[in-house]
N, C-alpha and C positions, 0 to 999 in steps of 0.2 A: 262163560256160562260163570256169574258170580254164586258166592253161596247164600247170600242176601234174598230173602224171601220179597215176594214183590209188597206193596203196600196195601192190606185191605184193614179197612177202619172197624175196630173192636164193635160188632153190633150193641151189646149191652153196654158199653162207654159213650156209645154214641144215645142211647136213649136214656141213660142218664144226666146228657150234656143238656139233651132236649127237654127231659123235664125240668131239670134244673133251673133252665132257662125261661120254661115258661110260667116255673115261680116268681122268677126275677122280675117276669113283667105284670105279672099280678102283683107283686109285692110295690112296686113301682105306678101300678094305676090305681093305688088308695091313696098313695100319697110320696110328693116327691121327696127320697131318702139319701143321705150323702154315701160318698164312698165308704165310709166306716162302717157305717147303720149296713148298706147292701151287705156288705162283707160278711159282719159279722150274722147277719141273717140267714146268708148261703153257706157260711161253716158250720151253721146250727142242721143242713139238710143234706149235707155230704159228710164224709170222711176224707178225700180227696180234696187237698188244698187246691192242687195244679187245675183241678175241673172247675173248684169257685174261681179262680184268678181267669179262669177263660173264659167262664163265662160274665165275669163282672166287663172284663176288656170288652167281650163286644156288644153289651150292652150297651157302655160307655162307648164304643166305635159307632152304635147306630143312633147317639145322642140323648138317650132315654135316663139317662143319669150325669147328672154335672153338678159339682159341687158349687162353681161361681153360682150357677141358676139359683139354688137350693138359699146361696148365703143372701145374694139381690133379694129375692123375695122375703126372704128372714130381715133383710136390711129394709125391705120398704114396708113393713108392717107398720099401719099405725095405730098410737093407742100406747105404745111401749118406746122406753128411752133407750140410748146408746148402751147402758150397762145390761140391761136385759137382751138385747141381740147378741151382745160379746158373749153372756152366761149361756145362751140357746146352742148360739153358732158352736163355741166350744165342748159342750156336753153334747154334741151333736157330729164330733169329729173331726171339724174342719179346720183346715192348715192355718195356722196362725198367720200369717200374711195375707191370704186371703181374708181373715177377720178382720184385720188392719185396714186393707182396701174396702171393704164393705162400710165399717166406719167411717171412712174416711170420705165416702162417696154421702153420707149422710148429712142433711141441712142444720146446721144447728138452731135459725131460726124457725124452720119446719118445726123442728122439738121441741122448742120452746113454746110454739104455737099450741102445739098439741096438748101439751101440760097444760096450761092454761085452759083449754076447753074440754079437756077431762074433769079439772077441778071445777071449774062453773059448773057442769052437769050436778058434780057429785055435790057441791059446797052447803045445799039447804040440808042433809043428813049430817056432813060431817059438821055444820055450826052447831047443831044442836047438843055435838060430845062436848064434855067437860072440858076440855082442851082442843078447839078445832083447827088450829094452827099444827100441831104436833099430831093430830089424824093426818092433816091431809099432806103434810110432810112424809108422815110413814107411808101413805096410801101413793102416791108417786114415787117414793121410793123402791115399794115392791114392783113398780111397774118398771123399773130400769133408766128414770130421768136422775141427772145428775144435782148436785143442790143448788146451783148457780139457778138451774132453772125450774128448780122447787120454790124457791125462796122469792124469787120473779112472779111467778104465778100467784103462791100466795097474797104476795102484796097487792100483785092487779085484781085479784078477785074480791077481796076484800074491801077495797076502797070503791068497785063498781057495786059492793052488795049495801041495802038499808042496814043500817044496825039494829041490831038486837037489841031486845029490853032485857039489860041485865038483871038475872035473876037474883043477884049477889046484892044489889045495890038500890 
């Protein structure tokens, strides 16, 4: 006979694990979270880092948390450019390699088209500003579009819009 006691799970630890797992599912039900975001939330709920890691691994094993899915969803968002996608994914703790893969999967023609569509919708308001081109550039830059796409969109939208009466002339 050995001196080791038979394995019986600690009921308190099992309850803490179940509670933390339920919390993880509630958190993921509200919004898709990255691994880093969920790890941070779990760490705030328990003092046991191994328990948090265990719960995170279980949630990932069940397919409820997946950084690739979060990156894919962010990468396919309409109305935002690649710079905004990169910034958002970095802020959310997605690995750099996955960010690069997500950006590589984006279609530059589609991104340029989205910039033009956004600018067409906003142009009437922007055209009334003191410097419409600067306002348009700033608007699209805040949305994360690159300079080439922005200038192409500005040129195209300006050509399509009827000329406004020049208040200075």
